[in-house]
C-alpha angles and dihedrals in degrees: 000000000000110000087222088073091064092047088055094052095090090047091049090052092048096044110038121169117258093255090050090049093050095047091044090058088060097043104039128101095018091293096135105080090313093296121142111230126185124208126222091002122178118233113175109311093342137082109213123201098232133001137183101198096190093054094036092233126144123192119200125191109205127201128195094283087070089065086072098041102059093133093050092047091050091052092047092050090046092053092047092047090053087055089056101259128131113220125207120186129201128181119237091249091055091057093045098044106024107035094145092056090045092054092045089055093048090050090048089055092054119085114243115269116242114254115261114257113262 
């Protein structure tokens, strides 16, 4: 991993893209079905957009540059899968225009919560 990536981490946290900001408002502070998500979280040599460690779920928001980095994205996903994570990817436009569907897909990826004891 290029050491420059870790120097960029504080910048990435301070300057998220618009789709990342919008989705983070829905995921932060255990707002999304009581799940704890982290933003710009390091896993091995990679920094993922959002991660729910307990549920082993990674959410990536891809911009147009990802249309040209298909091989790199596959290798990244393979590495994360080997570490036991499920990776779901959304395009920026999906987050901006279809937020309800994006949230439904994320919820679908999470295991059901056990019922509260009576």
